[in-house]
C-alpha positions as CSV (number, residue, x, y, z in Angstrom):
1,M,-17.7,27.8,-11.4
2,K,-14.4,27.9,-13.1
3,V,-12.1,26.2,-10.5
4,P,-9.2,28.1,-10.5
5,H,-5.6,26.5,-11.6
6,R,-4.4,26.6,-7.9
7,L,-5.7,27.1,-4.6
8,Y,-3.4,28.9,-2.0
9,L,-5.4,28.4,1.3
10,T,-4.7,31.8,3.6
11,E,-3.0,31.6,6.2
12,D,-5.8,31.8,8.8
13,Q,-7.3,28.8,7.0
14,M,-4.0,26.7,7.8
15,P,-5.0,24.0,9.7
16,K,-3.7,23.8,13.3
17,Q,-4.0,20.5,14.8
18,W,-2.9,16.9,13.2
19,Y,-5.2,14.5,13.1
20,N,-4.4,11.0,14.2
21,V,-6.0,8.7,12.6
22,R,-5.3,5.6,14.8
23,A,-8.4,7.6,17.1
24,D,-10.9,6.6,14.6
25,M,-9.7,3.2,12.8
26,K,-12.5,-0.1,13.5
27,E,-9.0,-2.1,15.4
28,Q,-6.0,-0.9,16.0
29,H,-2.7,-2.6,14.3
30,D,-0.7,-5.1,16.0
31,P,2.0,-3.6,19.0
32,I,5.7,-2.9,17.8
33,I,7.6,-5.9,20.1
34,N,10.3,-4.8,21.9
35,P,13.9,-6.7,20.3
36,A,14.9,-7.1,23.6
37,T,12.3,-8.8,25.3
38,M,10.1,-9.8,22.5
39,K,6.6,-8.9,24.1
40,P,4.8,-5.5,23.5
41,A,6.7,-2.2,23.4
42,Q,5.7,0.2,26.3
43,E,6.0,4.3,25.4
44,S,9.1,4.4,28.0
45,D,11.0,1.5,26.4
46,L,11.1,3.6,23.1
47,Y,12.6,6.9,24.8
48,P,16.9,5.8,24.5
49,V,15.8,5.8,20.5
50,F,13.1,9.2,20.2
51,C,12.4,12.0,22.3
52,K,9.4,11.5,24.4
53,K,7.0,13.2,23.1
54,L,7.3,11.7,20.0
55,A,7.4,8.4,21.4
56,H,4.2,9.4,23.2
57,Q,2.8,10.4,20.0
58,E,3.9,7.1,18.4
59,M,1.9,4.8,20.5
60,D,-1.1,7.3,20.8
61,C,-4.0,5.6,19.5
62,E,-6.8,7.6,21.4
63,T,-6.3,11.9,20.3
64,R,-8.1,12.6,17.3
65,Y,-6.3,15.5,16.7
66,V,-2.7,17.1,18.4
67,D,-2.1,21.0,18.4
68,I,0.2,21.9,16.0
69,P,3.1,23.8,18.5
70,E,3.4,28.0,17.3
71,E,7.2,27.2,17.0
72,V,6.2,24.8,14.2
73,Q,3.2,26.6,12.6
74,E,5.6,29.3,11.7
75,M,8.1,27.3,10.0
76,Y,4.9,26.4,7.9
77,K,4.3,29.5,7.1
78,I,7.7,30.1,5.8
79,Y,6.4,27.5,3.0
80,R,2.7,26.6,3.2
81,P,0.0,26.2,2.2
82,S,0.8,24.5,-0.2
83,P,-1.2,24.4,-3.8
84,L,-3.9,22.3,-4.8
85,I,-3.9,22.3,-8.5
86,R,-6.3,21.6,-11.4
87,A,-4.2,19.5,-13.6
88,Y,-6.4,21.2,-16.4
89,N,-3.6,20.5,-19.1
90,L,-2.9,17.2,-18.3
91,E,-7.2,16.7,-18.4
92,K,-7.4,18.4,-22.0
93,A,-4.0,16.1,-23.1
94,L,-5.4,12.4,-22.0
95,D,-8.9,13.4,-23.5
96,T,-10.5,12.5,-20.4
97,P,-14.2,13.6,-18.8
98,A,-12.2,13.4,-15.1
99,K,-11.0,16.0,-13.0
100,I,-7.9,15.5,-11.8
101,Y,-6.4,17.3,-9.0
102,Y,-2.6,17.1,-7.4
103,K,-1.5,18.3,-3.9
104,F,2.0,19.9,-4.6
105,E,4.3,19.6,-1.8
106,G,7.5,20.5,-4.0
107,N,7.7,24.6,-2.7
108,N,10.4,24.4,-0.2
109,T,14.5,23.3,-0.7
110,S,14.3,19.9,0.3
111,G,12.2,19.5,-3.0
112,S,9.2,17.5,-0.6
113,H,6.7,16.7,1.7
114,K,9.2,15.7,4.3
115,L,9.8,18.7,6.0
116,N,6.2,18.8,7.7
117,S,7.5,16.2,10.0
118,A,10.8,17.1,9.8
119,I,10.1,20.4,11.4
120,A,7.7,18.8,14.1
121,Q,10.8,16.2,14.8
122,V,13.8,18.9,15.8
123,Y,11.2,20.9,17.5
124,Y,10.3,18.5,20.0
125,A,14.1,17.1,20.2
126,K,15.3,20.8,20.4
127,E,12.4,21.3,23.5
128,Q,13.6,18.5,25.4
129,G,17.4,19.6,25.2
130,L,18.9,17.2,23.3
131,K,22.4,18.1,21.6
132,A,21.7,16.0,18.1
133,L,19.9,13.5,15.9
134,T,20.9,11.4,13.3
135,T,18.9,9.8,10.5
136,E,18.7,7.9,7.4
137,T,17.9,9.2,3.6
138,G,17.2,7.0,0.7
139,A,16.6,9.3,-2.5
140,G,17.6,12.4,0.4
141,Q,14.5,14.2,0.3
142,W,14.5,13.4,4.4
143,G,17.6,14.4,4.7
144,T,17.7,17.1,3.0
145,A,14.2,18.1,5.1
146,M,16.0,16.9,8.3
147,A,19.5,19.5,7.8
148,E,17.3,22.3,6.8
149,A,15.3,21.6,10.6
150,C,18.3,20.7,11.8
151,S,20.0,24.4,10.6
152,Y,16.8,26.2,11.4
153,F,16.9,24.9,15.6
154,H,20.6,24.8,15.8
155,M,20.4,21.4,16.3
156,P,23.6,18.6,14.9
157,L,22.5,15.9,12.2
158,T,24.6,13.1,11.3
159,V,23.2,11.3,7.9
160,F,23.2,7.7,6.4
161,M,22.7,8.1,3.1
162,V,21.4,4.8,1.2
163,K,24.9,4.5,-1.1
164,V,23.8,4.1,-4.4
165,S,21.6,7.5,-4.1
166,Y,24.7,8.7,-2.1
167,Q,26.9,8.3,-5.5
168,Q,23.7,8.7,-8.2
169,K,23.1,12.0,-6.3
170,P,26.1,13.8,-5.5
171,Y,24.0,17.5,-4.8
172,R,21.3,15.9,-2.9
173,K,24.3,15.7,-0.7
174,A,25.5,19.1,-1.4
175,V,22.4,20.7,-0.2
176,M,22.4,18.5,3.0
177,Q,26.1,19.5,3.3
178,T,24.9,23.3,2.6
179,F,22.4,23.1,5.4
180,G,25.2,22.0,8.0
181,A,24.8,18.2,7.8
182,D,27.3,15.6,8.3
183,V,26.4,12.9,5.3
184,I,27.7,9.3,5.6
185,P,26.6,6.7,2.8
186,S,25.5,3.6,4.2
187,P,26.7,0.9,4.7
188,S,29.9,1.8,6.4
189,T,32.3,1.4,8.1
190,E,31.7,3.7,10.7
191,T,29.0,1.5,12.7
192,Q,29.4,-2.2,13.7
193,I,26.1,-2.5,11.9
194,G,27.8,-0.9,8.4
195,R,30.9,-3.2,8.7
196,A,29.2,-6.5,9.6
197,I,26.7,-5.9,6.3
198,L,29.5,-5.0,4.4
199,E,31.4,-8.2,5.2
200,A,28.2,-9.9,4.4
201,N,27.9,-8.1,0.6
202,P,31.0,-6.0,-0.1
203,G,29.5,-4.8,-3.0
204,T,26.3,-3.9,-1.5
205,G,24.4,-0.5,-3.0
206,G,22.6,-0.3,1.0
207,S,19.5,0.4,1.9
208,L,17.3,2.0,4.4
209,G,17.1,-1.1,6.4
210,C,20.5,-0.7,6.3
211,A,21.1,3.2,6.8
212,I,18.5,2.9,10.0
213,S,20.4,0.3,11.8
214,E,23.4,2.7,11.5
215,A,21.4,5.9,13.0
216,V,20.2,4.3,15.2
217,E,23.1,2.8,16.7
218,R,25.0,5.8,16.6
219,A,22.0,7.4,18.4
220,V,22.1,5.0,21.5
221,T,25.7,5.4,21.7
222,T,26.2,8.6,21.9
223,E,24.9,11.2,24.6
224,G,22.4,13.3,24.0
225,T,21.6,12.1,21.0
226,R,18.2,10.5,19.2
227,Y,17.2,9.0,16.6
228,V,14.3,10.8,13.7
229,L,12.7,8.8,11.0
230,G,11.4,10.2,8.0
231,S,8.1,7.9,7.0
232,V,6.8,4.0,8.2
233,L,6.0,5.6,12.1
234,N,3.0,7.0,13.5
235,Q,4.3,10.2,14.1
236,V,5.1,10.8,10.7
237,L,1.7,9.6,9.6
238,L,0.5,12.4,12.3
239,H,2.3,15.1,10.9
240,Q,2.1,14.7,7.0
241,S,-1.8,14.5,8.0
242,V,-1.3,18.2,7.7
243,I,-1.2,17.3,3.9
244,G,-4.1,15.8,3.5
245,L,-6.0,18.1,5.5
246,E,-5.0,20.9,3.9
247,S,-6.4,19.1,0.2
248,K,-10.2,18.3,1.9
249,I,-10.4,22.7,3.2
250,A,-9.5,23.6,-0.4
251,M,-11.5,20.8,-1.8
252,E,-14.4,22.0,0.3
253,L,-13.8,25.5,-0.7
254,L,-14.2,24.4,-4.2
255,D,-17.4,22.2,-3.6
256,E,-15.5,19.2,-4.7
257,Y,-14.7,16.1,-3.3
258,P,-12.1,13.3,-4.8
259,D,-13.9,9.6,-6.2
260,I,-10.2,8.4,-5.9
261,V,-7.1,9.6,-4.3
262,I,-3.9,7.9,-4.8
263,G,-0.2,8.3,-3.4
264,C,2.9,6.4,-4.2
265,A,4.1,4.3,-1.6
266,G,7.0,3.1,0.1
267,G,7.2,4.0,3.7
268,G,3.9,5.6,3.8
269,S,4.4,9.4,4.7
270,N,3.2,10.6,1.5
271,L,0.8,8.5,1.3
272,G,-0.8,8.2,4.6
273,G,-0.6,12.2,5.2
274,L,-2.5,12.8,1.7
275,I,-5.5,9.9,2.7
276,S,-5.5,10.9,6.7
277,P,-8.5,13.4,6.9
278,F,-10.8,11.3,3.6
279,M,-10.2,8.1,5.5
280,Q,-11.5,9.5,8.2
281,D,-14.4,9.7,6.6
282,K,-14.6,6.5,5.4
283,L,-14.2,4.9,8.7
284,T,-16.8,6.9,10.2
285,G,-19.5,6.1,7.2
286,K,-19.4,10.3,5.7
287,A,-18.1,9.2,2.8
288,N,-16.6,6.0,0.4
289,P,-13.1,7.6,-1.9
290,Y,-11.6,4.5,-3.6
291,F,-7.3,4.7,-2.7
292,I,-5.2,3.3,-4.4
293,A,-1.3,3.0,-3.2
294,V,1.7,2.5,-5.8
295,E,4.8,1.0,-5.4
296,P,8.2,-0.4,-7.2
297,A,7.0,-3.2,-9.0
298,S,11.3,-3.1,-8.0
299,C,10.3,-3.3,-4.2
300,P,7.1,-4.6,-3.9
301,S,5.7,-4.8,0.1
302,L,2.4,-4.2,-0.2
303,T,1.5,-6.4,-3.6
304,R,3.9,-9.0,-2.7
305,G,4.8,-9.2,0.8
306,R,3.7,-11.1,3.6
307,Y,1.4,-9.3,6.3
308,A,4.0,-10.5,9.3
309,Y,6.0,-9.2,12.1
310,D,9.4,-8.0,11.3
311,F,12.3,-6.0,11.9
312,C,12.1,-2.3,10.9
313,D,15.9,-1.9,9.8
314,T,18.5,-4.6,8.2
315,G,20.6,-4.7,11.7
316,K,17.7,-6.0,14.0
317,V,18.0,-3.4,16.2
318,T,14.8,-1.4,16.3
319,P,11.7,-2.8,17.2
320,L,9.6,-5.0,15.4
321,A,6.7,-4.0,13.5
322,K,3.1,-5.9,11.9
323,M,3.2,-4.7,8.4
324,Y,3.8,-6.0,4.4
325,T,7.3,-6.5,4.5
326,L,9.8,-8.3,1.9
327,G,11.9,-9.1,5.3
328,S,14.1,-6.4,6.6
329,G,17.5,-8.3,4.8
330,F,16.0,-7.3,1.0
331,M,17.9,-5.4,-1.0
332,P,16.5,-3.1,-3.8
333,S,18.1,-3.8,-7.1
334,S,21.1,-0.8,-7.6
335,N,19.0,0.6,-10.8
336,H,16.2,1.3,-8.8
337,A,15.7,4.8,-9.4
338,G,14.5,7.2,-6.7
339,G,13.0,6.8,-3.2
340,L,10.5,3.8,-2.4
341,R,13.2,1.9,-1.3
342,Y,11.9,0.7,1.8
343,H,11.3,-3.2,2.9
344,G,8.3,-2.6,4.6
345,M,5.4,-0.4,4.4
346,S,3.7,1.6,7.5
347,P,2.2,-0.3,10.5
348,I,-1.3,2.2,10.0
349,L,-1.8,1.3,6.3
350,S,-0.6,-2.1,6.3
351,K,-3.6,-2.6,8.8
352,L,-5.8,-0.4,6.9
353,Y,-4.9,-2.4,3.8
354,H,-5.7,-5.9,5.4
355,D,-8.5,-4.5,6.7
356,G,-9.7,-3.2,3.2
357,Y,-9.8,0.7,3.4
358,I,-7.6,1.4,1.3
359,D,-8.7,-0.1,-1.9
360,E,-6.3,-1.1,-3.8
361,A,-2.2,-1.5,-4.6
362,R,-0.1,-1.5,-8.1
363,S,3.5,-1.8,-8.3
364,V,5.0,-0.2,-11.7
365,E,7.6,-0.9,-13.5
366,Q,10.0,2.3,-13.4
367,T,10.2,2.9,-17.3
368,K,6.3,3.4,-17.0
369,V,6.8,5.7,-14.3
370,F,9.7,7.5,-16.4
371,E,6.8,7.6,-19.1
372,A,4.0,8.9,-17.0
373,A,6.2,11.6,-15.5
374,T,8.0,13.3,-18.6
375,F,4.5,13.2,-20.4
376,F,3.1,15.0,-17.3
377,A,6.2,17.6,-17.4
378,K,4.9,18.5,-20.8
379,Q,1.4,19.6,-19.7
380,E,1.8,20.6,-16.4
381,T,5.6,22.7,-16.9
382,I,6.8,21.0,-13.1
383,L,9.2,18.0,-13.5
384,P,8.6,15.8,-10.8
385,A,10.1,13.3,-8.4
386,P,10.1,9.9,-9.8
387,E,8.3,8.9,-6.6
388,S,5.8,11.0,-6.9
389,A,5.6,10.1,-10.8
390,H,4.3,6.2,-9.5
391,A,0.9,8.0,-8.0
392,I,0.9,10.3,-12.0
393,R,1.1,7.0,-13.6
394,A,-2.0,5.4,-11.6
395,A,-4.1,9.1,-12.3
396,I,-2.9,9.0,-15.8
397,D,-4.1,5.5,-16.1
398,E,-7.7,5.8,-14.4
399,A,-8.2,9.3,-16.5
400,I,-7.9,6.9,-19.2
401,K,-10.2,4.7,-18.3
402,C,-12.8,7.5,-17.2
403,R,-12.7,8.6,-21.3
404,E,-13.3,5.0,-22.5
405,S,-16.1,4.7,-19.8
406,G,-17.3,8.5,-20.0
407,E,-17.4,8.5,-16.3
408,K,-16.6,11.7,-15.0
409,K,-14.7,11.3,-11.8
410,T,-12.6,13.5,-9.4
411,I,-9.1,12.3,-8.9
412,L,-6.6,13.4,-6.1
413,F,-3.1,12.6,-6.0
414,G,0.2,14.1,-4.1
415,L,2.4,15.2,-6.0
416,T,5.1,14.9,-3.3
417,G,8.2,16.7,-4.6
418,T,10.3,17.9,-7.7
419,G,13.0,15.4,-9.5
420,Y,15.3,18.7,-10.1
421,F,18.0,16.0,-8.2
422,D,16.7,12.6,-10.2
423,M,17.6,14.0,-13.7
424,T,20.5,11.1,-13.7
425,A,17.4,8.6,-13.9
426,Y,15.9,11.1,-16.6
427,T,18.4,11.1,-18.6
428,S,18.6,7.1,-18.8
429,Y,15.1,7.3,-19.5
430,I,15.2,8.9,-22.3
431,E,18.4,7.1,-23.8
432,G,16.9,3.9,-23.5
433,T,19.5,2.8,-20.8
434,M,16.6,2.6,-17.8
435,N,15.8,-0.8,-17.0
436,D,13.2,-2.5,-15.0
437,Y,13.9,-4.8,-12.9
438,I,11.1,-7.1,-11.2
439,P,12.3,-9.3,-8.4
440,T,11.5,-13.0,-8.6
441,D,10.2,-15.3,-6.6
442,E,12.9,-17.3,-5.1
443,D,14.2,-13.3,-5.0
444,L,11.8,-12.7,-2.1
445,Q,11.6,-15.8,-0.7
446,K,14.8,-15.4,0.8
447,G,13.6,-12.5,2.9
448,F,10.2,-14.5,4.1
449,D,12.2,-17.2,5.4
450,A,14.6,-14.8,7.6
451,L,11.2,-13.2,8.8
452,P,12.2,-13.1,13.0
453,V,10.1,-16.1,15.1
454,I,8.0,-14.4,18.0
455,P,7.0,-17.3,20.7
456,G,3.4,-17.0,21.1
457,I,2.7,-14.6,18.0
458,Q,4.8,-15.3,15.1
459,E,6.5,-19.4,15.0
């Protein structure tokens, strides 16, 4: 049959449960470590930072499917289901026998997939009776999504925004403020950790690790306030599984199944959400899709990082996680465009990659990313976010391989959002002023040398 350009599920076909990939993993990732005791953390250890139900989701490795609360489902219906799109024009331009599909998550004001978890996290905080929330944001998509969700549930929000993004993307900041959020450039002088980071690195453009530290400090020192995070955590990958679940349902309706699944990788929320139900098939032996994680060459945690315990933030106040990391003090170059600025990778995805279930990780220079982004935009009429364009780069490369080999593979990638707030970066690429930065081995070694020592676990 002729596959439509865009396939939308009906409301009745939308998932009513999230999928927890940990329930089907052959081995669990190593436990998170309480920084106060340097012992495996218990669920109750997380209560001062996260609301209780999110702390439970963070630690739950047994519940395969989690009911999506009705209030969350209702807000999902404002912008979901998101379309599964057949990239006919891209296929034609590449002259490839491959079939290319992408799941487009940009049909909401946040411009990205981040709203899927923001709604859930704010809902649980409101249900618990909390008075305010804090968070961080890099490129601004998570902060925008949180501002939207907090406005919907009437919850005050403070966002610590990575300083270089705060300066490069004033309109993203303005959107957050439109929805009522207080936005602070990080590192700032408003927290002890921020002041310490500025004293040690006066000219720093910041990092997600810095912003996380400040947001956590503000949360734990303010009564009735908790912290929320937009990537990395198990709870976030759980909520984002709605992306992959919708994708799988749609592909089944088309009698399709992906040979290759591609996602951009920063902290892991988009990649983890997209691949989760297909990963279930791989873990249970039902199918064997090839998974590719694509990250920036300037922040290459999977491709050049160490698989080790590390702090999840620069100020070293959060729990430690076993993950691929560049070191919690790693600061991406200020010319790094877009998000994907985090020093580590989701513990779930790190474990799946380490054990060979995620087949490949690639790092790509940003000029090649924007080359793919502009080419895609001309064919498919969507201006992609720089983060998403990492996945586009790999999808194009795989389609070209199919052209050269004659193989008729089906490719699925995640288009996580739009690039309309990234025009400074697009302008830099178009004008030829964009530079590629790749950290040297010596640069990375500084971060590895500072990895924490955990007696009996990581000496």
